[in-house]
All heavy atoms as TSV, in Angstrom:
chain	resi	resn	atom	element	x	y	z
A	1	MET	N	N	74.789	153.648	-53.802
A	1	MET	CA	C	73.873	154.157	-52.832
A	1	MET	C	C	73.733	155.695	-52.951
A	1	MET	O	O	72.611	156.170	-53.025
A	1	MET	CB	C	74.351	153.753	-51.427
A	1	MET	CG	C	73.489	154.237	-50.319
A	1	MET	SD	S	74.097	153.602	-48.777
A	1	MET	CE	C	72.706	153.979	-47.774
A	2	TYR	N	N	74.796	156.422	-52.935
A	2	TYR	CA	C	74.776	157.850	-53.113
A	2	TYR	C	C	75.192	158.215	-54.485
A	2	TYR	O	O	75.905	157.484	-55.162
A	2	TYR	CB	C	75.732	158.531	-52.137
A	2	TYR	CG	C	75.343	158.331	-50.678
A	2	TYR	CD1	C	76.053	157.510	-49.847
A	2	TYR	CD2	C	74.191	158.940	-50.137
A	2	TYR	CE1	C	75.697	157.349	-48.505
A	2	TYR	CE2	C	73.824	158.772	-48.858
A	2	TYR	CZ	C	74.564	157.980	-48.047
A	2	TYR	OH	O	74.220	157.809	-46.753
A	3	PRO	N	N	74.686	159.354	-54.988
A	3	PRO	CA	C	75.162	159.749	-56.359
A	3	PRO	C	C	76.638	159.974	-56.369
A	3	PRO	O	O	77.273	160.258	-55.365
A	3	PRO	CB	C	74.423	161.104	-56.546
A	3	PRO	CG	C	73.769	161.458	-55.247
A	3	PRO	CD	C	73.833	160.287	-54.320
A	4	THR	N	N	77.234	159.811	-57.542
A	4	THR	CA	C	78.643	159.930	-57.658
A	4	THR	C	C	79.135	161.371	-57.504
A	4	THR	O	O	80.292	161.596	-57.126
A	4	THR	CB	C	79.148	159.399	-59.038
A	4	THR	OG1	O	78.458	160.111	-60.059
A	4	THR	CG2	C	78.895	157.919	-59.157
A	5	ARG	N	N	78.278	162.293	-57.705
A	5	ARG	CA	C	78.660	163.697	-57.561
A	5	ARG	C	C	77.623	164.409	-56.703
A	5	ARG	O	O	76.411	164.422	-57.002
A	5	ARG	CB	C	78.708	164.390	-58.945
A	5	ARG	CG	C	79.224	165.783	-58.885
A	5	ARG	CD	C	79.301	166.385	-60.234
A	5	ARG	NE	N	79.683	167.785	-60.079
A	5	ARG	CZ	C	80.638	168.355	-60.772
A	5	ARG	NH1	N	81.243	167.663	-61.725
A	5	ARG	NH2	N	80.947	169.596	-60.604
A	6	THR	N	N	78.097	165.018	-55.629
A	6	THR	CA	C	77.188	165.688	-54.711
A	6	THR	C	C	77.582	167.172	-54.674
A	6	THR	O	O	78.743	167.470	-54.505
A	6	THR	CB	C	77.329	165.091	-53.297
A	6	THR	OG1	O	76.995	163.715	-53.369
A	6	THR	CG2	C	76.377	165.749	-52.348
A	7	SER	N	N	76.594	168.040	-54.838
A	7	SER	CA	C	76.910	169.467	-54.786
A	7	SER	C	C	77.078	169.909	-53.330
A	7	SER	O	O	76.585	169.260	-52.406
A	7	SER	CB	C	75.835	170.320	-55.469
A	7	SER	OG	O	74.678	170.292	-54.644
A	8	MET	N	N	77.706	171.004	-53.105
A	8	MET	CA	C	77.862	171.560	-51.761
A	8	MET	C	C	76.510	171.822	-51.109
A	8	MET	O	O	76.284	171.551	-49.947
A	8	MET	CB	C	78.697	172.843	-51.769
A	8	MET	CG	C	78.984	173.408	-50.391
A	8	MET	SD	S	79.915	172.309	-49.321
A	8	MET	CE	C	81.547	172.487	-50.036
A	9	HIS	N	N	75.579	172.312	-51.918
A	9	HIS	CA	C	74.233	172.554	-51.422
A	9	HIS	C	C	73.552	171.288	-50.910
A	9	HIS	O	O	72.987	171.276	-49.840
A	9	HIS	CB	C	73.361	173.206	-52.531
A	9	HIS	CG	C	71.986	173.482	-52.146
A	9	HIS	ND1	N	71.649	174.515	-51.288
A	9	HIS	CD2	C	70.799	172.840	-52.447
A	9	HIS	CE1	C	70.290	174.479	-51.075
A	9	HIS	NE2	N	69.803	173.520	-51.791
A	10	GLU	N	N	73.649	170.247	-51.668
A	10	GLU	CA	C	73.093	168.930	-51.265
A	10	GLU	C	C	73.758	168.457	-49.974
A	10	GLU	O	O	73.020	167.942	-49.072
A	10	GLU	CB	C	73.244	167.916	-52.348
A	10	GLU	CG	C	72.386	168.181	-53.615
A	10	GLU	CD	C	72.806	167.319	-54.782
A	10	GLU	OE1	O	73.920	166.778	-54.723
A	10	GLU	OE2	O	72.005	167.219	-55.694
A	11	LEU	N	N	75.020	168.598	-49.903
A	11	LEU	CA	C	75.766	168.176	-48.682
A	11	LEU	C	C	75.287	168.925	-47.446
A	11	LEU	O	O	75.071	168.370	-46.400
A	11	LEU	CB	C	77.285	168.378	-48.901
A	11	LEU	CG	C	78.196	167.933	-47.793
A	11	LEU	CD1	C	78.039	166.452	-47.527
A	11	LEU	CD2	C	79.610	168.279	-48.090
A	12	LEU	N	N	75.141	170.264	-47.586
A	12	LEU	CA	C	74.690	171.082	-46.470
A	12	LEU	C	C	73.253	170.684	-46.047
A	12	LEU	O	O	72.936	170.695	-44.827
A	12	LEU	CB	C	74.744	172.555	-46.812
A	12	LEU	CG	C	76.191	173.090	-46.913
A	12	LEU	CD1	C	76.160	174.508	-47.469
A	12	LEU	CD2	C	76.913	173.023	-45.582
A	13	LEU	N	N	72.391	170.401	-47.017
A	13	LEU	CA	C	71.035	169.991	-46.714
A	13	LEU	C	C	71.050	168.673	-45.920
A	13	LEU	O	O	70.287	168.515	-44.924
A	13	LEU	CB	C	70.170	169.857	-47.952
A	13	LEU	CG	C	69.788	171.110	-48.637
A	13	LEU	CD1	C	69.063	170.799	-49.958
A	13	LEU	CD2	C	68.886	171.940	-47.779
A	14	ARG	N	N	71.850	167.743	-46.329
A	14	ARG	CA	C	71.992	166.444	-45.620
A	14	ARG	C	C	72.523	166.640	-44.214
A	14	ARG	O	O	72.036	166.048	-43.244
A	14	ARG	CB	C	72.812	165.474	-46.442
A	14	ARG	CG	C	72.087	164.984	-47.680
A	14	ARG	CD	C	72.905	164.210	-48.567
A	14	ARG	NE	N	73.579	163.102	-47.974
A	14	ARG	CZ	C	74.630	162.453	-48.476
A	14	ARG	NH1	N	75.130	162.821	-49.630
A	14	ARG	NH2	N	75.189	161.457	-47.848
A	15	MET	N	N	73.517	167.498	-44.053
A	15	MET	CA	C	74.089	167.763	-42.757
A	15	MET	C	C	73.025	168.415	-41.850
A	15	MET	O	O	72.942	168.086	-40.662
A	15	MET	CB	C	75.308	168.669	-42.858
A	15	MET	CG	C	76.498	167.917	-43.460
A	15	MET	SD	S	77.900	168.966	-43.742
A	15	MET	CE	C	78.372	169.418	-42.059
A	16	ASP	N	N	72.215	169.292	-42.385
A	16	ASP	CA	C	71.154	169.947	-41.624
A	16	ASP	C	C	70.143	168.892	-41.190
A	16	ASP	O	O	69.641	168.929	-40.058
A	16	ASP	CB	C	70.472	171.049	-42.462
A	16	ASP	CG	C	69.478	171.823	-41.641
A	16	ASP	OD1	O	69.851	172.317	-40.533
A	16	ASP	OD2	O	68.336	172.001	-42.099
A	17	HIS	N	N	69.801	167.978	-42.097
A	17	HIS	CA	C	68.827	166.890	-41.731
A	17	HIS	C	C	69.408	166.046	-40.578
A	17	HIS	O	O	68.665	165.693	-39.663
A	17	HIS	CB	C	68.582	166.047	-42.949
A	17	HIS	CG	C	67.677	164.916	-42.687
A	17	HIS	ND1	N	66.313	165.066	-42.488
A	17	HIS	CD2	C	67.935	163.593	-42.581
A	17	HIS	CE1	C	65.768	163.882	-42.278
A	17	HIS	NE2	N	66.706	162.951	-42.298
A	18	VAL	N	N	70.696	165.721	-40.664
A	18	VAL	CA	C	71.329	164.927	-39.600
A	18	VAL	C	C	71.248	165.673	-38.265
A	18	VAL	O	O	70.887	165.101	-37.218
A	18	VAL	CB	C	72.813	164.636	-39.922
A	18	VAL	CG1	C	73.549	164.048	-38.764
A	18	VAL	CG2	C	72.862	163.663	-41.116
A	19	PHE	N	N	71.535	166.986	-38.282
A	19	PHE	CA	C	71.478	167.814	-37.079
A	19	PHE	C	C	70.079	167.781	-36.467
A	19	PHE	O	O	69.958	167.575	-35.260
A	19	PHE	CB	C	71.925	169.257	-37.388
A	19	PHE	CG	C	71.748	170.168	-36.251
A	19	PHE	CD1	C	72.592	170.141	-35.181
A	19	PHE	CD2	C	70.721	171.113	-36.236
A	19	PHE	CE1	C	72.424	170.991	-34.126
A	19	PHE	CE2	C	70.543	171.973	-35.183
A	19	PHE	CZ	C	71.430	171.914	-34.107
A	20	GLU	N	N	69.069	167.944	-37.285
A	20	GLU	CA	C	67.696	167.983	-36.807
A	20	GLU	C	C	67.293	166.592	-36.221
A	20	GLU	O	O	66.609	166.537	-35.227
A	20	GLU	CB	C	66.734	168.419	-37.888
A	20	GLU	CG	C	66.839	169.854	-38.262
A	20	GLU	CD	C	66.551	170.759	-37.063
A	20	GLU	OE1	O	65.623	170.442	-36.269
A	20	GLU	OE2	O	67.197	171.768	-36.906
A	21	ARG	N	N	67.668	165.542	-36.870
A	21	ARG	CA	C	67.328	164.178	-36.443
A	21	ARG	C	C	67.990	163.940	-35.075
A	21	ARG	O	O	67.335	163.366	-34.168
A	21	ARG	CB	C	67.786	163.116	-37.437
A	21	ARG	CG	C	66.974	163.100	-38.718
A	21	ARG	CD	C	65.557	162.693	-38.517
A	21	ARG	NE	N	65.461	161.313	-38.043
A	21	ARG	CZ	C	64.620	160.844	-37.141
A	21	ARG	NH1	N	63.699	161.583	-36.670
A	21	ARG	NH2	N	64.647	159.597	-36.748
A	22	ILE	N	N	69.249	164.343	-34.890
A	22	ILE	CA	C	69.923	164.118	-33.609
A	22	ILE	C	C	69.266	164.913	-32.512
A	22	ILE	O	O	69.070	164.443	-31.419
A	22	ILE	CB	C	71.412	164.454	-33.752
A	22	ILE	CG1	C	72.120	163.339	-34.555
A	22	ILE	CG2	C	72.075	164.557	-32.380
A	22	ILE	CD1	C	73.558	163.650	-34.850
A	23	ARG	N	N	68.858	166.166	-32.829
A	23	ARG	CA	C	68.172	167.004	-31.830
A	23	ARG	C	C	66.847	166.329	-31.389
A	23	ARG	O	O	66.548	166.248	-30.219
A	23	ARG	CB	C	67.875	168.355	-32.365
A	23	ARG	CG	C	69.047	169.313	-32.290
A	23	ARG	CD	C	68.733	170.698	-32.702
A	23	ARG	NE	N	67.279	171.043	-32.730
A	23	ARG	CZ	C	66.844	172.268	-32.737
A	23	ARG	NH1	N	67.669	173.279	-32.734
A	23	ARG	NH2	N	65.554	172.466	-32.748
A	24	ILE	N	N	66.091	165.825	-32.334
A	24	ILE	CA	C	64.804	165.211	-32.033
A	24	ILE	C	C	65.039	163.903	-31.219
A	24	ILE	O	O	64.385	163.712	-30.164
A	24	ILE	CB	C	64.025	164.873	-33.317
A	24	ILE	CG1	C	63.550	166.225	-33.975
A	24	ILE	CG2	C	62.840	163.974	-33.063
A	24	ILE	CD1	C	63.013	166.017	-35.393
A	25	LEU	N	N	65.985	163.117	-31.657
A	25	LEU	CA	C	66.243	161.835	-30.939
A	25	LEU	C	C	66.808	162.126	-29.546
A	25	LEU	O	O	66.583	161.389	-28.612
A	25	LEU	CB	C	67.138	160.951	-31.781
A	25	LEU	CG	C	66.502	160.367	-33.037
A	25	LEU	CD1	C	67.543	159.603	-33.834
A	25	LEU	CD2	C	65.323	159.491	-32.664
A	26	GLY	N	N	67.621	163.153	-29.459
A	26	GLY	CA	C	68.228	163.497	-28.175
A	26	GLY	C	C	67.168	163.873	-27.131
A	26	GLY	O	O	67.323	163.574	-25.950
A	27	ARG	N	N	66.111	164.474	-27.577
A	27	ARG	CA	C	65.006	164.858	-26.627
A	27	ARG	C	C	64.249	163.609	-26.197
A	27	ARG	O	O	63.754	163.552	-25.050
A	27	ARG	CB	C	64.080	165.834	-27.283
A	27	ARG	CG	C	64.636	167.251	-27.294
A	27	ARG	CD	C	63.644	168.159	-27.823
A	27	ARG	NE	N	63.648	167.938	-29.280
A	27	ARG	CZ	C	63.247	168.820	-30.163
A	27	ARG	NH1	N	62.752	169.943	-29.807
A	27	ARG	NH2	N	63.322	168.557	-31.442
A	28	THR	N	N	64.162	162.624	-27.050
A	28	THR	CA	C	63.404	161.401	-26.731
A	28	THR	C	C	64.335	160.307	-26.137
A	28	THR	O	O	63.815	159.318	-25.676
A	28	THR	CB	C	62.662	160.840	-27.947
A	28	THR	OG1	O	63.615	160.474	-28.919
A	28	THR	CG2	C	61.686	161.853	-28.515
A	29	ARG	N	N	65.614	160.543	-26.178
A	29	ARG	CA	C	66.614	159.591	-25.699
A	29	ARG	C	C	66.466	158.235	-26.354
A	29	ARG	O	O	66.551	157.188	-25.700
A	29	ARG	CB	C	66.607	159.495	-24.173
A	29	ARG	CG	C	66.880	160.793	-23.517
A	29	ARG	CD	C	67.083	160.587	-22.031
A	29	ARG	NE	N	67.262	161.870	-21.351
A	29	ARG	CZ	C	68.413	162.482	-21.190
A	29	ARG	NH1	N	69.495	161.994	-21.696
A	29	ARG	NH2	N	68.478	163.649	-20.556
A	30	ALA	N	N	66.249	158.225	-27.643
A	30	ALA	CA	C	66.025	156.993	-28.331
A	30	ALA	C	C	67.303	156.307	-28.764
A	30	ALA	O	O	67.294	155.146	-29.161
A	30	ALA	CB	C	65.172	157.244	-29.589
A	31	LEU	N	N	68.406	156.985	-28.642
A	31	LEU	CA	C	69.727	156.403	-29.071
A	31	LEU	C	C	70.428	155.717	-27.898
A	31	LEU	O	O	70.475	156.230	-26.824
A	31	LEU	CB	C	70.647	157.481	-29.633
A	31	LEU	CG	C	70.204	158.171	-30.895
A	31	LEU	CD1	C	71.119	159.359	-31.224
A	31	LEU	CD2	C	70.201	157.176	-32.069
A	32	ARG	N	N	70.934	154.520	-28.201
A	32	ARG	CA	C	71.721	153.809	-27.201
A	32	ARG	C	C	73.160	154.342	-27.213
A	32	ARG	O	O	73.585	155.048	-28.139
A	32	ARG	CB	C	71.730	152.312	-27.536
A	32	ARG	CG	C	70.414	151.626	-27.486
A	32	ARG	CD	C	70.532	150.099	-27.711
A	32	ARG	NE	N	71.508	149.731	-28.735
A	32	ARG	CZ	C	71.192	149.503	-30.019
A	32	ARG	NH1	N	69.974	149.535	-30.418
A	32	ARG	NH2	N	72.126	149.120	-30.889
A	33	LYS	N	N	73.843	154.075	-26.137
A	33	LYS	CA	C	75.258	154.568	-25.984
A	33	LYS	C	C	76.088	154.128	-27.162
A	33	LYS	O	O	76.894	154.942	-27.686
A	33	LYS	CB	C	75.818	154.090	-24.663
A	33	LYS	CG	C	77.230	154.601	-24.408
A	33	LYS	CD	C	77.779	154.180	-23.107
A	33	LYS	CE	C	79.169	154.722	-22.979
A	33	LYS	NZ	N	79.777	154.351	-21.710
A	34	ASP	N	N	76.002	152.856	-27.580
A	34	ASP	CA	C	76.834	152.386	-28.678
A	34	ASP	C	C	76.451	153.092	-29.994
A	34	ASP	O	O	77.348	153.343	-30.871
A	34	ASP	CB	C	76.740	150.877	-28.821
A	34	ASP	CG	C	75.348	150.355	-29.178
A	34	ASP	OD1	O	74.365	150.899	-28.588
A	34	ASP	OD2	O	75.210	149.457	-30.035
A	35	GLU	N	N	75.214	153.476	-30.191
A	35	GLU	CA	C	74.841	154.204	-31.388
A	35	GLU	C	C	75.397	155.618	-31.370
A	35	GLU	O	O	75.886	156.128	-32.393
A	35	GLU	CB	C	73.287	154.255	-31.475
A	35	GLU	CG	C	72.680	152.898	-31.738
A	35	GLU	CD	C	71.171	152.915	-31.630
A	35	GLU	OE1	O	70.624	153.665	-30.797
A	35	GLU	OE2	O	70.525	152.152	-32.382
A	36	ILE	N	N	75.353	156.249	-30.203
A	36	ILE	CA	C	75.925	157.588	-30.065
A	36	ILE	C	C	77.443	157.519	-30.343
A	36	ILE	O	O	77.981	158.392	-31.070
A	36	ILE	CB	C	75.660	158.157	-28.633
A	36	ILE	CG1	C	74.150	158.420	-28.530
A	36	ILE	CG2	C	76.461	159.426	-28.414
A	36	ILE	CD1	C	73.715	158.758	-27.113
A	37	GLU	N	N	78.115	156.495	-29.850
A	37	GLU	CA	C	79.562	156.341	-30.063
A	37	GLU	C	C	79.833	156.153	-31.554
A	37	GLU	O	O	80.825	156.677	-32.080
A	37	GLU	CB	C	80.116	155.235	-29.239
A	37	GLU	CG	C	80.133	155.535	-27.719
A	37	GLU	CD	C	80.473	154.362	-26.881
A	37	GLU	OE1	O	80.599	153.264	-27.406
A	37	GLU	OE2	O	80.668	154.556	-25.687
A	38	GLU	N	N	78.981	155.391	-32.230
A	38	GLU	CA	C	79.188	155.160	-33.699
A	38	GLU	C	C	78.999	156.475	-34.467
A	38	GLU	O	O	79.798	156.768	-35.329
A	38	GLU	CB	C	78.217	154.112	-34.182
A	38	GLU	CG	C	78.418	153.778	-35.655
A	38	GLU	CD	C	77.440	152.718	-36.163
A	38	GLU	OE1	O	76.636	152.167	-35.366
A	38	GLU	OE2	O	77.548	152.414	-37.358
A	39	ILE	N	N	77.987	157.216	-34.126
A	39	ILE	CA	C	77.783	158.519	-34.760
A	39	ILE	C	C	78.964	159.449	-34.525
A	39	ILE	O	O	79.438	160.135	-35.415
A	39	ILE	CB	C	76.476	159.164	-34.268
A	39	ILE	CG1	C	75.238	158.363	-34.767
A	39	ILE	CG2	C	76.385	160.660	-34.689
A	39	ILE	CD1	C	73.958	158.799	-34.100
A	40	ASP	N	N	79.456	159.461	-33.291
A	40	ASP	CA	C	80.616	160.244	-32.898
A	40	ASP	C	C	81.836	159.886	-33.758
A	40	ASP	O	O	82.565	160.761	-34.207
A	40	ASP	CB	C	80.937	160.109	-31.412
A	40	ASP	CG	C	82.032	161.018	-31.004
A	40	ASP	OD1	O	81.932	162.233	-31.239
A	40	ASP	OD2	O	83.038	160.524	-30.419
A	41	ARG	N	N	82.069	158.584	-33.944
A	41	ARG	CA	C	83.218	158.164	-34.766
A	41	ARG	C	C	83.061	158.710	-36.217
A	41	ARG	O	O	84.024	159.180	-36.792
A	41	ARG	CB	C	83.302	156.599	-34.813
A	41	ARG	CG	C	83.903	156.044	-33.564
A	41	ARG	CD	C	84.280	154.589	-33.747
A	41	ARG	NE	N	83.132	153.744	-34.051
A	41	ARG	CZ	C	82.317	153.187	-33.155
A	41	ARG	NH1	N	82.491	153.396	-31.917
A	41	ARG	NH2	N	81.355	152.419	-33.582
A	42	HIS	N	N	81.895	158.619	-36.772
A	42	HIS	CA	C	81.667	159.155	-38.125
A	42	HIS	C	C	81.859	160.671	-38.201
A	42	HIS	O	O	82.479	161.196	-39.124
A	42	HIS	CB	C	80.272	158.738	-38.638
A	42	HIS	CG	C	80.140	157.303	-38.947
A	42	HIS	ND1	N	80.718	156.715	-40.019
A	42	HIS	CD2	C	79.481	156.340	-38.266
A	42	HIS	CE1	C	80.411	155.414	-40.048
A	42	HIS	NE2	N	79.661	155.166	-38.964
A	43	LEU	N	N	81.326	161.360	-37.200
A	43	LEU	CA	C	81.499	162.816	-37.148
A	43	LEU	C	C	82.975	163.181	-37.028
A	43	LEU	O	O	83.438	164.167	-37.606
A	43	LEU	CB	C	80.680	163.429	-36.017
A	43	LEU	CG	C	79.187	163.382	-36.207
A	43	LEU	CD1	C	78.459	163.881	-34.967
A	43	LEU	CD2	C	78.775	164.223	-37.425
A	44	THR	N	N	83.727	162.421	-36.234
A	44	THR	CA	C	85.146	162.682	-36.083
A	44	THR	C	C	85.866	162.495	-37.431
A	44	THR	O	O	86.744	163.327	-37.805
A	44	THR	CB	C	85.761	161.675	-35.055
A	44	THR	OG1	O	85.122	161.919	-33.787
A	44	THR	CG2	C	87.270	161.904	-34.971
A	45	GLU	N	N	85.500	161.538	-38.220
A	45	GLU	CA	C	86.067	161.370	-39.562
A	45	GLU	C	C	85.693	162.514	-40.467
A	45	GLU	O	O	86.566	163.014	-41.225
A	45	GLU	CB	C	85.627	160.048	-40.192
A	45	GLU	CG	C	86.214	158.829	-39.484
A	45	GLU	CD	C	87.736	158.814	-39.523
A	45	GLU	OE1	O	88.324	159.083	-40.600
A	45	GLU	OE2	O	88.320	158.586	-38.484
A	46	ILE	N	N	84.442	162.983	-40.375
A	46	ILE	CA	C	84.055	164.140	-41.213
A	46	ILE	C	C	84.816	165.385	-40.793
A	46	ILE	O	O	85.350	166.129	-41.679
A	46	ILE	CB	C	82.525	164.373	-41.017
A	46	ILE	CG1	C	81.726	163.268	-41.698
A	46	ILE	CG2	C	82.140	165.744	-41.613
A	46	ILE	CD1	C	80.284	163.259	-41.331
A	47	MET	N	N	85.035	165.570	-39.482
A	47	MET	CA	C	85.799	166.759	-39.009
A	47	MET	C	C	87.226	166.675	-39.468
A	47	MET	O	O	87.842	167.697	-39.815
A	47	MET	CB	C	85.689	166.879	-37.506
A	47	MET	CG	C	84.335	167.299	-37.032
A	47	MET	SD	S	83.681	168.785	-37.808
A	47	MET	CE	C	84.924	169.996	-37.313
A	48	LYS	N	N	87.848	165.475	-39.510
A	48	LYS	CA	C	89.194	165.349	-40.000
A	48	LYS	C	C	89.315	165.830	-41.457
A	48	LYS	O	O	90.265	166.493	-41.812
A	48	LYS	CB	C	89.673	163.868	-39.885
A	48	LYS	CG	C	89.980	163.418	-38.503
A	48	LYS	CD	C	90.420	161.957	-38.507
A	48	LYS	CE	C	90.624	161.442	-37.114
A	48	LYS	NZ	N	90.936	160.006	-37.093
A	49	ILE	N	N	88.333	165.447	-42.239
A	49	ILE	CA	C	88.332	165.873	-43.663
A	49	ILE	C	C	88.178	167.380	-43.720
A	49	ILE	O	O	88.952	168.075	-44.481
A	49	ILE	CB	C	87.198	165.144	-44.457
A	49	ILE	CG1	C	87.553	163.665	-44.537
A	49	ILE	CG2	C	87.070	165.761	-45.820
A	49	ILE	CD1	C	86.383	162.813	-45.020
A	50	LEU	N	N	87.220	167.968	-42.981
A	50	LEU	CA	C	86.979	169.393	-43.050
A	50	LEU	C	C	88.166	170.161	-42.507
A	50	LEU	O	O	88.450	171.293	-43.042
A	50	LEU	CB	C	85.687	169.725	-42.285
A	50	LEU	CG	C	84.391	169.178	-42.881
A	50	LEU	CD1	C	83.266	169.453	-41.947
A	50	LEU	CD2	C	84.159	169.731	-44.257
A	51	ASN	N	N	88.835	169.644	-41.533
A	51	ASN	CA	C	90.002	170.372	-40.967
A	51	ASN	C	C	91.180	170.455	-41.879
A	51	ASN	O	O	92.098	171.246	-41.634
A	51	ASN	CB	C	90.391	169.756	-39.581
A	51	ASN	CG	C	89.420	170.126	-38.480
A	51	ASN	OD1	O	88.762	171.149	-38.586
A	51	ASN	ND2	N	89.316	169.255	-37.494
A	52	ARG	N	N	91.199	169.642	-42.927
A	52	ARG	CA	C	92.305	169.729	-43.900
A	52	ARG	C	C	92.325	171.144	-44.576
A	52	ARG	O	O	93.333	171.517	-45.103
A	52	ARG	CB	C	92.112	168.696	-44.996
A	52	ARG	CG	C	92.284	167.256	-44.524
A	52	ARG	CD	C	92.046	166.349	-45.683
A	52	ARG	NE	N	91.832	164.989	-45.243
A	52	ARG	CZ	C	91.348	164.036	-46.014
A	52	ARG	NH1	N	90.990	164.244	-47.220
A	52	ARG	NH2	N	91.187	162.836	-45.500
A	53	TYR	N	N	91.198	171.807	-44.543
A	53	TYR	CA	C	91.098	173.062	-45.254
A	53	TYR	C	C	91.199	174.276	-44.393
A	53	TYR	O	O	90.826	175.395	-44.786
A	53	TYR	CB	C	89.772	173.117	-46.081
A	53	TYR	CG	C	89.778	171.965	-47.078
A	53	TYR	CD1	C	89.136	170.757	-46.780
A	53	TYR	CD2	C	90.493	172.088	-48.284
A	53	TYR	CE1	C	89.171	169.692	-47.698
A	53	TYR	CE2	C	90.480	171.050	-49.176
A	53	TYR	CZ	C	89.862	169.868	-48.915
A	53	TYR	OH	O	89.838	168.850	-49.772
A	54	ASN	N	N	91.715	174.153	-43.184
A	54	ASN	CA	C	91.933	175.320	-42.302
A	54	ASN	C	C	93.186	176.018	-42.641
A	54	ASN	O	O	94.125	175.553	-43.048
A	54	ASN	CB	C	91.942	174.840	-40.852
A	54	ASN	CG	C	90.587	174.567	-40.311
A	54	ASN	OD1	O	89.582	175.037	-40.841
A	54	ASN	ND2	N	90.495	173.860	-39.244
């Protein structure tokens, strides 16, 4: 599904896209509670990985 090697630039672009989509959907309230919780779980996992480098 995803390329085997992702550059930091590509990763940041994808994260920016996710941020913008959440902002847009947040204004329209298109996300259900269970969807928000699922996104939160994934973001928590991402933060765990990023926090390894503090």
